[in-house]
C-alpha positions, 0 to 999 in steps of 0.5 A: 057344117064346116067352117068357110062353106056356104049353106041354106039352113032351115031351123026352129026358133021357138015352139011353132016357128021355122026360120030359113037362112039362105047362102050363109057362111059358117064362121065358127063352131061351138059345142052347142051351136054354129055362128053364121054370116049373112051376105050383108056381113051380119052374123047369127047364132043357130043351135045344133039341136034346132037345125031341121034341114041343112044343104051345102050350096055348091058353086055359090058366088056372092054378089059382093065379090067382083061386083061392078056398079 
């Protein structure tokens, strides 16, 4: 992952659990994990060794940016 880029991530959270995060932005890299930010502004820590699939999202536009209601 690179800081500022948007990703779809599949990762393990337990022995038999897999979680998915779609459209998260990497905001911090540590030696053992990544800190990602969701669209709603909440953050989550994802361990480097837990990531099963990582796909960079190209051309992603956040609904928060430029939304007119």
